[in-house]
N, C-alpha and C positions, 0 to 999 in steps of 0.2 A: 511810296512803300509804306503800308499799314505800320504805324505804332508796333512796338513789340517791348515788351519787359526783361527784366536781368537776367531770365530763363531762355529767353530768344523764342517766346511764344506772344503769338498777338494779344493784346489788351484783351482782358476778360477772360482769357482761355487760360485753362489752369489742369493740371494733372494730380495736383494735390494741395489739400489745404495749406501747405505751406507756400506753395506757389502763388495763393489768392493772397496769403498776408504779405510775399513779398512786394507785389503789385500794389497792396494796398500803402505800405509803407512807404513806397516810391511817391505816391501821390499824395501822402502826409508831407514828404520831404518839400514838395514841389507846391506845396500850398494849397492845394486842391480839394482837401476834407476842409470840414469847420472843425473845431476845437475839440469837441465831443468825440467826433470818428478819429481825429488823428490821435486823442489818447488812447483810441482803445488799439493802436496800431504801436504804442511805445515798445513792448517787446512780445513775444511772439505766445507767451504764457497767456498775455493779457488779452489777443486777440483770441486764441483757442477759448478763454474764458467766456466771451462775448457770445460765442455759438454754442458752447455748453450750455448755457443760461437759457438762451432761446430755444436751442434744438431740445434740451431737457422738457422744458416747462410744456412747450406746446406738444408733443409726446405725452409726456404725464397725463396731461390734461384730456388728451386724446382716448387714452387707453385705462383711462379709470373704470373700475367694476362698478358693479350695481348695488355695492354694500350701502351705499348711502340711501337707496330708497327703502330700507328696512331695519335703519340702526338711529339712535337717537342721538343728537351733539350734545356732549357733557365735557364741556373747555374745564381745566382745572389749573390751578395756578403755580403748581410744583411738582416734584417727583415724589412727595409723600404720600401715605396711603390714606386714602377717606372712609368713613364709614358713611354710606346714605341711608338718609332715614326720610318718612313720610309721615304725614298727619294720618290718623283714621278718620271715622267718622263721628260728627255728634248724632245723639239720641235723637229721633222723633221730639219736635218742639211740643211741649203740654199747651193745653188750654188754661189762660190765665183768670183764676178768680178773682172775683171784683174784691179790690182793699187787700189784695194778699201780696206776698212779696213774690219778687220772679224769680224762680229757681236757677240757681248755676247750673251750667252745663260743662263737662270736662270732655277730653278728647287725650287720646293716646299718641304718641310718637312710634311708631313701627319701623324697626330696622330693615334695612334693605340690602346689606351686603357690604363689602369694601370694592373699593375701585383703586387702580393705581395707573398712573402715566407710566411709559417705556420708552427709552431712547434706542434707535435704531440706525444704523448708520454702517458705513463701508468707506474704502477708499480704491483708486485705480490711477495706474501711471503711464505716462506715455513719453518714451524713452526719446531721445535725439536723435538715431540711428533708424526708428521707425518712424517718427516724421518725415526724416528726409526719405528713406525707401517706400512710403506708401504711395503705391503708383494705382493702387486701386481705390484709395480714398477711403479706406474702411477706418480712419480715427472720426471721421464725419458721422458713423452710425453710432458710435460708442454714446453719446447722451441719448440715443434714442434706447439703444440697449438698457443702458442704466436706469430712465425712466421706467420702462417695461419692467425691470425688475423688482424696482419697487412698488409700483402698482399690482403687481402679481403678490407680492408680499404681502400689502394690505387686504387685498381681497380673499388670499387664503387665511387670515388670519381669522378675517369676519366671518365666510362661508363655513370653513370647514371646522376650525379650532374653537370659534364660539358658538356654533351653530349645529352644523353637523355631526359633530361629536358627543351632543346631548350633555353638557357639561352638569358635573353637580351644582346646584345652586346654595347660597347660603343656608338654607333650611335643611341642607343634607339629602334633598332627591334632587334627580336629574330634570333637566330644563322641561323635557317632552317625560312626562310619567304618569303612570295611574294615581301617583297619592296627589300630583296636581289637577287630576281630571281632565286632562288635556292631550291624550295619547291614545291613537287607534294603532292597528297593524296591517290592514286591508290594501292592498295594491291599487291602484288607480287603471281603469280601462274606460276607452271611448264608448261605453254602453249604459244602459239603464241601470244598472248593477253601479256603475262607476257615478253617476250623477247620485244614486241613493248613498254612497262613501261620501262624498262631498256635503251631501245634507247632513250627513251623521257627524263631520268634524264641525260643520257651523252650529250644530246643536248643541256641541260640548261647551259653547260658551256661556248656556244657561246654566251650567251645572257649577262652573269656576265662582269661589268665593274670595273675598280678601281675609285678612287676618282674624277680624271679627267675625267673619261668619256672614257678612254681607254680598249679596249678588254683585260682583263687578258689573259696573254699566259700560258697556264699549260704545264708540262712538258708530256712528251709521256705515255701512259699506263695507267690505270684505275684499282681501286682496289674497291671492293664491301666488306663492313661493315655491319653485319647482327647478328641477334639473334639467339642462337644455334635451333629453332623453324624451323628456313627455311633455314637449312643448305642443306636438301634432294632438296627442290627447287632450291635453287642455283646450285648444282649439276648437276641437270638436264639441268638447262637454260645455263649453261658455258660448258657442256660438252655434251649434244647431241646434234646429225646433224639433228633430226625430232622434231617436237613438235605436240601436238593436236591443232587443231584450233577451237574446240567447237563444229565442225559438224561432226565428227566422221571420219575425216579425218587428215592426217598429213601433215605438210608443212616444207618447210627448217627453221633451227634455225640460224637465221640472227647474233646473237651474242655468238654462238660458240665460244668460246674460246679467246671472246674478251677481258676479264676481265685477267690482269696478275696475280692477287690475291684476294683471299678471306679470310677475318678475321672474325672469328666466335667469336663474344665477348660472353660469357657466363654469364656473368654480367647484361647485360641486362634485367630489367625486361617486356617490353612491347615486345610481340611476334611478332609484324607486322611492324614495323619501320624498314628501312633500309637506307643505305647511300653509296653514289659513291664518292669515293676520287681520286682526279687528284696526290696529292704530301702529301702521309701522314705521311710523316715524315722530308718532307722539308720547304722551306719558305711558303706554302701554306697550312702547317698543320693545321686543324682546334685547335688544343689544344696545349697549352703550358706545358710541364712538367717541373716545376719549381722547382731547387735543391738548395743547398748551396755549393757556389763554387766546383760544378760538383759533389759532394757527395753524392751519391746513395746507402751506406751501414748503415743502423740502426745503431744507439749507443745502447749497452747494459753496463748497469754498477751495481755494486756489492756495496751497502751500508755495511761499514764497521761495523759487529756484534760485535765488541771486548766486550765481556765481560770477565773479568779476574776470572780465574778459581783458589781459595785459599784451598779447600779441597774437599775429595770426587770425583776426576778426574782422577783417574787411570783406571776405566774399560772401555772395548773398546766401550760402548753405550754413552760414555759420551765426551762433546767437548763444547768449551767455546762461545756458545752464546745461545739466547733463539730463535731466528728465524733468517732466511736470506732472505735477502729483496734485490729483484733485480728492475732496471729500465730499460726500454726500450725507446728509444727518436727517432725521425727521423724530418728531416725537409725537407717539400716537400708541394707542390702545384698544383693544375691542374686549369687553368684559359682557357675558349674560347676566341680565339685572332682572328680567321681568317674565314671569311664565303666566301670567294672567291676560295676555293681549295675544297668544299664538295658541294654536292646537297643532299637532304634527302626526303625520302617519310615519311610522318607525317600521318599516316593511323588512320581516324576517328574511 
């Protein structure tokens, strides 16, 4: 007869997570697990914590959005508000006359607006009755659902709050605005006119200047940032050699292959707005992705469920707690910090 566990099930066969715990604990009691594995079965809460940790992290990494493709990493040391600044430019270097003193050059420190870290967090509890009654093994899905919630929150903060909402910058103007010379209002279509509209956006970079009036030198290459609804329109514009001109004729596509990268942001809720980026993750990135000392991994904690059993705790369904409570916490924030590396179409 094949071996069975305390629940009368064949070894390795589980109806619920608690069954797996019972089997693992029995194996630990028989000395069949190494020290680290045996420690994880010291109580159900610890066993569940191991599952939460691995399942959460796997799913969290799997469902991360695309915001890291158009944001710049900015680590901070604490939760205080910091005012960013940058240096301006030196004037042109003059010719040096023979036997004369070298002239002293000056440089300005320019403000870039405040940034601050935020703490995000939540808790969830698993009751003793739920654990025992969980014949559909739904508890195992909770870490994945929690991971999806955090990843979704981060993506919405970056895509909607910091970009699509077109927030007001420290100079009093919207991120994408006429004042910043980086706004158009034309809808995009897979036509010759659509190609012209993309060229218009790209040419806007030639008009953007810094605080001292110098033209901003953008790195080579361009990136399109679009909602999912425009993916096929952009595919045609970026790959087709010919496009319809509106008069039942085809013309050469002048923007074919011009864009090095296309980022499809599924969290955009506006199906019409689109953006061109010149330096998506560099110094001209429009969004700062702020973290605490470079830590990008969320914290998951287990509250000590300590309830000491003094009677009736010998059956396999009894364990020394009334509920298991977990907490998730992550320190991050997103902030619009730079308009000189983005041109956007804000379509009415």
